[in-house]
N, C-alpha and C positions, 0 to 999 in steps of 0.2 A: 604638886613641887616644890618644894622651899627656898627660897631667892637668898640660901646660901651652900652651897659645896663645897664636902672638904673630898679631899685628893687624897690621893695615901703614893707614896714614893711607886715608880709604874716598874715593868717587869720588860725583857725584854721580847718588845713584840714582834713580829717578823709576819708579813703577808698583807694585801690591798684595803688599800682606805677607800671609800668612796666621797669628798666632800661635796658638795652640792654645786647645783649647779654655776657655771658663773653672774653675778648678780648683777654687775653693770650690764651684759649683753644677756638680757633674761629682761627688765626692763626695758631693754629694743625693740626686744626681738616685740612683748609683750604690747609696746605701742606704735612701733608698724603693723603689723595685722593687726589692732585697732584700728586703725586710722585706713586702711587699705579696702580699696575695690577686688570684694569677693571673697575668698576664704583660705585662710591659712590653716598649716598643722605645725606645732613648737613639741619637740622636744627638749627633761632635760632645765624645764623649766626649775628656775631655784623658787621651792616651796616657801621662803621667811615674807616674818612682815611687811618690811620694803618692799618686796617686788607687787603685796595682795595689792599697795595701794597705787599703784600705776595699774594695774589693774583694774580696780573699782572704780577712779577715775574715769576710764575709758568704758567703761560701762555705763556710767552717766548718759556718757554722745551715743552711743546706741552699738556698742561692741560687744558681743555674743559671745562669754568663753564655754567651751565645753567637754568634761571630760570625760577621753574615752580609750582607757588600761594609763598606759606610761604617758602617754599623749594629749594636748590639749589642744581642741578645736577652736578655731578664732573663726567668726564670719564677723571681716571688715566691717567700721561704721559709716565707709566711706566720709560724704558729706557732714560732719556733722551741723544738724537744722536751724540755722541763722537767729538772731536771738536771745539763744537759751541762756544763762545762767546758772553757772556748777559755784558748788560750796567743793570747793578739792581739799583732805584732809590727810597734809599728808604723811600724817605721823612723825617720824625718827628721820625719815627719808629724804635726805639733797636734793639723788637724782633724781625723782620723779620731780623733786619743784624745778630742776636743772630743766629735765628734758621736756616734758610739760611742756612750762613756761613757751619757755620755743614754738614746740612747737603746736601749741594752739592758737600763737599770737595772731597769726592771720583770718584765722577763721572771723567771723562777724557775729562770735559768741563772747560773755562774759565769764570772764573766770578768777573766782579770789580762792586763795592756797592758805593757806592754814597749817601746822607741824606742832606737835609739841612743843617742853621750853627749850630743848636742846637744840631742835630746828630754828624756834624767832630765836636762837641769842645769836645764826650762822650769817654774816656779812652776804647781800646778794648782789653789791653795785656789779658787782663786774660780770650780769645775767643781768640786769636792769638799762647800765648805761647802751647794748649794744642793742640792745631792744629795739629803744628809743629814737638812736639812735636810725634804726629799721623803718619808724615812724608807727611802730605800735607802743600804745599810750595806757605806760605802765607806771603800778606807785608802788611803796613798801612801809612801811614803818621807822620810826626814825633817822628822817634826810635818808632814805632813802638804804639803810642799812644793814633792815633786817627786816624777815619773812614777815608778812606773805606778798607774793614777793612779800669752747669749739665745737660740743652737742646744742647747747640750745640752740645756739646763730647758725647753723646749718641746720637743723630741723623749719627752724622761719626760715630762711631764705628757698626754701620749698614753696613757699605763696609769695613771696617781694615777688615784684615785677623788677625783671633784668637778672642778670647774676651776683650772690653773692660770695666773696673770698675771703676764709677766713688766713691766717699766714702765723706760723708759731714761730720761734727764734728755738726750741725744746718742744721734742714731740711728745705731747702729752697722749690717752687714752685715745684709742683710732676708729674705736668699735664702729661708732657711726658710719663711715664714711665706709667702710670695707662693708660695711651688712643691708647700707642704703640701695646695689645695687642687686643685691639679692632683694630687691620688693621692686624690683623698676625702675628704680630710677639714678640715671649720670649724673656719677659723681667725679672730678676732676683733680687730679691730685700732684704734688709738682713740685719744686723748689730743691734748693743745696745748699752745700754747709751751712747750718747757722738760717736756715728758714725752709720752711716748710709749710707746703697753703695746698689746702683742698677746698672747692668749689660749687657749685652747683645753683642751677636754673630754676625764676620762676614758672612756677605752673607744671613742675614734673606732680605724675600722680602714679602713687604706690598701688601695689597689684599684691594679688594676696601669694603667698608662697609657703614653704614646709624647709623650714628650720631645725637642725642643733644643735642646744646649746654646751657647748664642751668643759668640764668642771671647774671650778672658782678656783684659781690659784692664790690670791688671798686666803680663801681659805685653807688650800693646799698644805702652805706653810706650816699651818701649824703646824701639822700631823711630820711634814718633811722634819724641821725643829728638831720635832720632841725624840723625829729618828734620833738627828745626828748626837741627841744628849744622853740620851738611857744608851746604855753597854751593850751588846749582841743586840739589841733593833733593827729591822729592814722594814723598809714601806715599798710599797708599786701603787703609783696615780696614774690610773686608766684614760683617754682620752681626754688627757686637762691641758687647757686652752694653751697654749704656750706663745701669745703676742709679745714679739721684742717689746712693746708697750710697758707688759704686765708683766717681764722675768725679771727687772732689774732688781728686782731683795732675793732671787737664785743667784745668777753672776757675784753678788756680793758675798753671797757663803760656798760659792766656789771657788774665792780667794781669799775664804776661811779658811782653804782646805776641804769643806764638804765633800764629802764619796756621793759624788751624785753621776748619776746615769740617764739619757738622753732618745725617744726612743722617738719622731716624730713620726707622721701620721702624713701621710698626700693629701689631698684635692681641700675646699672648701675657703670661706672667706676667712675665716680665723685658723691659723694654727695651732693645729692640738697635736698631742700623742704621749708616749707615756716616758714618766718617770718614777725610776728608782733613789732611793735615798737608804743609809747605814750611818751608821754609828762613824763618828769621824774627833781627830782629834782638833780643836778649832785652833786660829788665833786670830786675835785682832784684825780690823780693818776700819780704816776710814773713808764717809760717804760722805763726798762732794756735792753742791748742790747743784748743779749736774745731773744729778742720778733721784733728785729729789722727784721729780713729775711721774718716775717708774716704780717707785718704792713706798711713799707716803704711805697706804695704809698700813702698810707691812712694817713698819718701824717698830711699835711694838715688840710683835716677836723675835723680829730682827735685836733690842737690845736682848734680852730675855738670850740671845744662843755669844751676845757679843759679853755679857758677865761673866756666859759659862766657858769663852777660851781664851787663852795664851794670852798676855799684853793690853795694850793700850787701845783703844776705839772713839771713834767719835761722828759725829756727824751734825752736817752746821747744811747751812740753805732749806730747816725747817718748822722755820714760825706759824705754818699753815694752821701747824699741829694746835696750835692752843686754842685754835673755833673748831673745833669737830665735837666729836658727843663729847669731849673732856677736854677739857685743860689734856694732850694728852704728853708734852716733855712734863705734868708735874704730874700725874696719876703715874704713867711710865715710874718717875724715880720713887717715888711713894713709894712704889707696890714691887722693885726693885731692891732697896734697904728693908723693907722688913722680910724679906730672903735672904739679906748677907751680904744684899751688892753694893758695891760700888761705884758710885755717882756725882757727878757735879753740871748741873747747868748753867745754860744758854739762856739767852734772847729765844734761839734759830734751834737749839737743839743739845747735846749733853755731852758728856766724856763719861765710858765707861771702862773702869776698873778688872781685867778678867781676872777667875777663881782655877783657870787653867784647869780644868775640869771637875772641882772639888764640888759632889753635889751641896747647889740651896739647903740654907735650914729651914724648918718648920714657922710659919706663920700665918697672919691674916694680912689677906689682902682685899682693898675693898674698890670697887670698880667703877668704882660713880657713875653708874651705869649707861657706862660706854662699853660696845661688847668685843672690841677689841682688846680692850685692856683683860673684863676678865677670862675671854680665852690666853690669852699668850702665858698669865701666867696659871692657869689653871695645866700646862705645857709642860709650865717653870716647876712646879709642883712633881710631874714626871721623876722630876730629876733632883727632887729635895729628901735629907734623908731622913725627915721624919714631916706626919702632913700638911697641907696649904688648904687654908679655911679660904674659900672665893664670896667674898661682899657682893651681894648684889648682880647675880646669874639673869633672871629677866631678859636680859637685852641679845642676850642670846640669840633668844630667837630671835631675831628682825634677821639673820642672815645665815643661820648656820639649826635649826631646827635638832639637827640631826649631831649635835657637836657631844651631845652627854653619852647618847650610849655608843658612840665609837671613845666616846674616853672611858666610858667601866673596860674596856677591851686592855687596857693597858694596866690597871686597877692589881697593884700586886694584894 
């Protein structure tokens, strides 16, 4: 596969799209099943390279994963052998680094974590410092700022003495506390306005379980935005994860005037259902700091929608974008400008002046090795008046190997 993708203006696609399994949930399902006592059966696991890194690490501990049709049968490692020394290559997967560093902190083993150039630049103090407070021996490069070295801490709490409680002022992704009871761990949740708590007791034991992973709302958003921008388009996505901590981007799109229909599905630890989206006239909307935790990864795709809308849109409180796979504030601005968009950046966000439905112009976009930039602006190419070239598309395989095949269905 060439490293450059040419995107032609899109057609009015109407039908179902099938994003991959939720990446965040897949990491945790692989982890819980891999450390469990007994056997688990997993369906819907994300097939990208990031989740493969988590699986490979757990195989070092003794977990065994067997493909059975569309399912993955997992024989859990139970208690890892004491004294093991592991070399864990996280690749580009920050989630692998976070969840494993917490999960393995309480075992009598030594684990050294490494990653690619992008992961090795990301700050890890917020992971290292809580683990040290819990008694783990952790060190990281550059004064604990970089690798090697609420989910990391909770996982460490399973092996800690006494009770471990995490309190957040804003609810972040809560997959860990939703999923742990499915593997037999008691999680206590509470709190009121402005304070959300989750706690676990040490000595908890993971037991084998069956689990179906819903489709990833972050990956689905690219096709939702495509449907909103391309005249006549309409998409349906089934078994989509609708966890309230993950649907912030969809709520922003509704404020912008998007035609979105939800059909919730009853039961299960992770909310899910069917989403339908169709072409809409969008208006500008601001994204405030309090909304950022539920849509941080979706901001490049939302920027494409903001640029297509009527009026002005702003994003603030998103300074963490500066230390993702790329500086996503700078990368997003550079890509939008290449296609005729108007954007001004700030240290923690941007201001976009929308095109009121006018197509983007053709041009060339550099992803800077960032899969979300590549996918967001491939979708923008569907709403352009001429071809768009996306350079450095290889990283898309880290999260959605099926993205390019789905994109071809939209090409005119």
